C-alpha positions in Angstrom: 162.7 61.0 3.0 161.0 57.8 4.1 157.3 57.6 3.2 155.0 55.1 4.9 153.4 52.7 2.5 149.7 54.0 2.3 148.5 50.8 0.6 146.6 48.5 3.0 147.8 45.0 3.5 145.4 42.1 3.2 146.0 39.8 6.2 143.9 36.6 5.6 146.4 33.9 6.1 146.8 33.1 9.8 150.5 33.0 10.9 150.2 29.4 12.0 148.9 28.2 8.6 151.2 27.4 5.8 148.4 27.1 3.2 144.8 27.9 3.0 142.3 27.0 0.3 139.5 29.5 -0.4 136.6 29.3 -2.8 136.3 32.4 -5.0 132.5 31.8 -5.3 132.0 32.6 -1.7 134.9 34.9 -1.0 134.3 38.5 0.0 136.9 40.8 1.5 136.6 44.5 2.3 139.9 45.3 0.5 139.2 43.3 -2.7 138.0 46.3 -4.7 140.7 48.7 -3.6 144.5 48.4 -4.3 146.1 46.3 -1.5 149.1 44.2 -0.8 149.1 40.6 0.5 151.0 39.1 3.4 151.1 35.8 1.4 151.4 34.3 -2.1 148.2 33.7 -3.9 147.7 31.1 -6.6 144.3 31.8 -8.3 142.6 29.3 -10.6 139.6 30.8 -12.5 137.0 28.1 -13.3 134.4 30.6 -14.5 136.1 33.6 -16.0 134.5 37.0 -16.1 135.9 40.5 -15.7 139.3 41.8 -14.8 141.8 42.1 -11.9 144.7 44.4 -11.6 148.3 43.4 -10.5 150.8 46.2 -10.0 148.6 48.6 -11.9 148.1 46.4 -15.0 144.7 44.9 -15.8 144.3 41.3 -16.7 141.2 39.4 -17.9 140.0 36.6 -15.6 139.3 33.9 -18.2 138.1 30.4 -17.6 141.0 28.0 -16.6 143.5 30.8 -16.3 145.9 30.5 -13.4 147.5 33.6 -11.8 150.2 33.9 -9.2 150.3 37.0 -7.1 153.5 37.5 -5.2 153.8 38.8 -1.7 153.9 42.6 -1.7 152.5 43.1 -5.2 149.6 45.5 -5.5 146.4 43.8 -6.3 142.8 44.8 -6.9 139.7 42.9 -8.1 138.0 45.0 -10.8 135.1 42.6 -11.2 133.9 40.1 -8.6 131.6 38.0 -10.9 133.8 35.0 -11.1 134.3 31.4 -9.9 137.3 29.3 -8.9 139.8 28.8 -6.1 142.5 30.7 -4.3 145.4 28.9 -2.7 147.0 31.2 -0.2 150.4 30.1 1.0 153.2 31.5 3.2 156.6 32.8 2.2 158.2 29.9 4.1 156.2 27.3 2.2 157.1 29.0 -1.1 160.8 29.0 -0.2 160.6 25.3 0.7 159.1 24.5 -2.7 161.7 26.6 -4.5 164.4 24.6 -2.7 162.9 21.4 -3.9 162.5 22.7 -7.5 164.8 25.7 -8.0 164.0 25.7 -11.7 160.5 26.9 -10.9 161.7 30.3 -9.8 163.5 31.1 -13.0 160.8 30.9 -15.6 157.0 31.1 -15.8 154.5 32.6 -13.4 156.8 32.2 -10.4 159.2 34.7 -12.0 158.0 38.1 -10.9 159.7 39.6 -13.9 157.8 37.5 -16.4 155.9 39.2 -19.2 152.5 37.9 -17.8 151.6 36.7 -14.3 149.2 34.0 -15.6 149.0 30.9 -17.7 146.1 29.2 -19.4 145.8 25.5 -18.6 145.3 22.8 -21.2 143.1 19.7 -20.7 145.9 17.8 -18.9 146.6 20.8 -16.6 142.9 21.2 -15.8 142.7 17.5 -14.8 145.7 17.7 -12.6 144.4 20.9 -10.9 141.0 19.2 -10.3 142.6 16.2 -8.6 145.1 18.3 -6.5 142.3 20.6 -5.3 140.4 17.6 -4.0 143.5 16.4 -2.2 144.1 19.9 -0.7 140.5 20.1 0.5 140.8 16.7 2.3 144.1 17.8 3.8 142.7 21.1 5.0 139.6 19.5 6.5 141.7 17.0 8.4 142.5 19.7 11.0 146.1 18.8 11.1 147.6 19.3 7.5 150.8 17.4 6.7 153.4 20.0 5.7 155.2 17.5 3.5 152.0 16.8 1.5 151.3 20.5 1.2 154.8 20.9 -0.3 154.1 18.1 -2.8 150.7 19.4 -3.8 151.8 23.0 -4.2 154.9 21.9 -6.1 152.7 19.9 -8.5 150.4 22.8 -9.2 153.3 25.1 -9.9 155.2 22.6 -12.1 152.0 22.0 -14.2 151.6 25.8 -14.5 155.3 26.0 -15.6 154.8 23.3 -18.2 151.7 25.1 -19.6 153.7 28.4 -19.7 156.5 26.8 -21.6 154.1 25.2 -24.1 152.2 28.4 -24.5 155.3 30.4 -25.1 157.0 27.6 -27.2 160.1 27.7 -25.0 162.0 25.4 -22.8 163.3 26.1 -19.3 166.7 27.8 -19.2 169.8 25.8 -18.6 171.4 25.9 -15.2 173.9 28.5 -16.4 171.1 30.6 -17.9 169.0 30.3 -14.7 171.9 31.6 -12.6 172.4 34.5 -15.0 168.7 35.4 -15.2 168.5 35.4 -11.4 171.5 37.7 -11.2 170.0 40.1 -13.7 166.8 40.4 -11.7 168.7 40.9 -8.5 170.9 43.6 -10.0 167.9 45.3 -11.6 165.9 45.4 -8.4 168.9 46.8 -6.5 169.9 49.5 -9.0 167.1 50.4 -11.4 166.5 53.8 -9.6 170.1 54.9 -10.0 171.4 52.9 -12.9 169.4 53.1 -16.1 172.1 52.4 -18.7 172.5 48.9 -20.2 176.2 49.3 -20.0 176.1 49.3 -16.2 174.5 45.8 -16.1 176.7 44.4 -18.8 179.8 45.6 -16.8 178.4 44.0 -13.6 177.8 40.7 -15.4 180.9 40.8 -17.6 178.8 40.3 -20.7 178.7 41.9 -24.1 175.3 43.7 -24.6 174.5 41.4 -27.6 174.9 38.2 -25.5 172.8 39.6 -22.6 170.1 40.8 -24.9 170.0 37.5 -26.7 169.5 35.6 -23.5 166.7 38.0 -22.3 165.0 38.0 -25.6 164.9 34.2 -25.5 163.2 33.9 -22.1 161.5 37.2 -21.6 161.0 38.5 -25.1 162.6 41.8 -24.0 166.1 43.4 -24.1 167.8 44.7 -21.0 166.7 48.2 -22.0 163.1 47.0 -22.1 163.4 45.4 -18.6 164.8 48.6 -17.1 162.0 50.7 -18.8 159.3 48.2 -17.6 160.6 48.3 -14.0 160.7 52.1 -14.0 157.1 52.3 -15.4 155.9 49.8 -12.8 157.4 51.7 -9.9 156.2 55.0 -11.4 152.6 53.7 -11.5 152.8 52.4 -7.9 154.2 55.7 -6.6 151.7 57.9 -8.6 148.8 55.9 -7.3 149.9 55.5 -3.7 152.7 57.9 -2.6 152.2 61.4 -1.0 155.3 62.5 -3.1 154.6 65.0 -5.8 155.5 64.2 -9.4 158.8 66.1 -9.3 159.8 64.2 -6.2 158.8 60.9 -7.8 160.9 61.8 -10.9 164.0 62.5 -8.7 163.3 59.3 -6.6 163.4 57.2 -9.8 166.7 58.7 -10.9 165.4 61.3 -13.4 167.5 64.5 -13.2 164.8 66.3 -15.2 161.2 66.0 -14.2 160.2 67.2 -17.7 162.0 64.2 -19.2 160.1 61.9 -16.7 156.9 63.3 -18.0 157.8 62.6 -21.6 159.1 59.1 -20.7 155.9 58.2 -18.9 153.5 59.6 -21.5 155.4 58.0 -24.4 155.0 54.6 -22.7 151.7 54.9 -20.9 149.7 57.2 -23.3 148.9 59.7 -20.5 150.9 62.1 -18.4 151.9 61.3 -14.8 149.3 63.8 -13.6 146.5 62.3 -15.7 147.5 58.8 -14.5 147.4 60.0 -10.8 144.0 61.6 -11.3 142.5 58.2 -12.3 144.5 55.9 -10.1 145.1 57.8 -6.8 143.9 56.0 -3.7 
């Protein structure tokens, strides 16, 4: 049965705008403190960190010079509004143009929606670049007729710097082209099949890879095995449905491919520390 998404959508990027720069210091929105989805991407640079925000049900500290990327459709909530910094809101079309210019961006770092963390902490060089680019973005926005090509360059620079910081922080290099293609295929297969296919063997068969080779690749760039990725995706979807769906817990279990609701309860409690019912009591909209 189709269930209408009960989570409100935050619509603050006008359709005619590709990018909008917003100060966190002065920003107030009625949906900020409740779970909501965005109709845009949001790059958030915290210049005065304090408190937490939640992305897809996971809470993250908002620390000074931490940069977050919140993807279109992710569930977001500000848990503490005492903070300073900047939000760069940009359209899906602008994001796709940047990915066409620099396809390596999408495969590793905060632009990868499957990454272990949706943020990176800037070093001194990164802070300097962000300060300069923000000034240029302000000037372009105040011009009244922003140049789309300049917006692409400025946004690309911010994302490339974040990617470099992510690589340095995790002591890893970008994947090779072959690895990039494979990682993208893994993510696509997982998103298409995680509700029905929860065995690693299915994904190995689809990819024509031995489990050892697939797990070695995923451990290198994600720090997780294929089994871990499947479990993580199931838990993320479980949390979203428990917090927002009118389905009961048994229906959620079946929807996620569990033939036994009791096993779903054990799986969820083992990984989250609480039962699905307890989680729903504290997170339900």
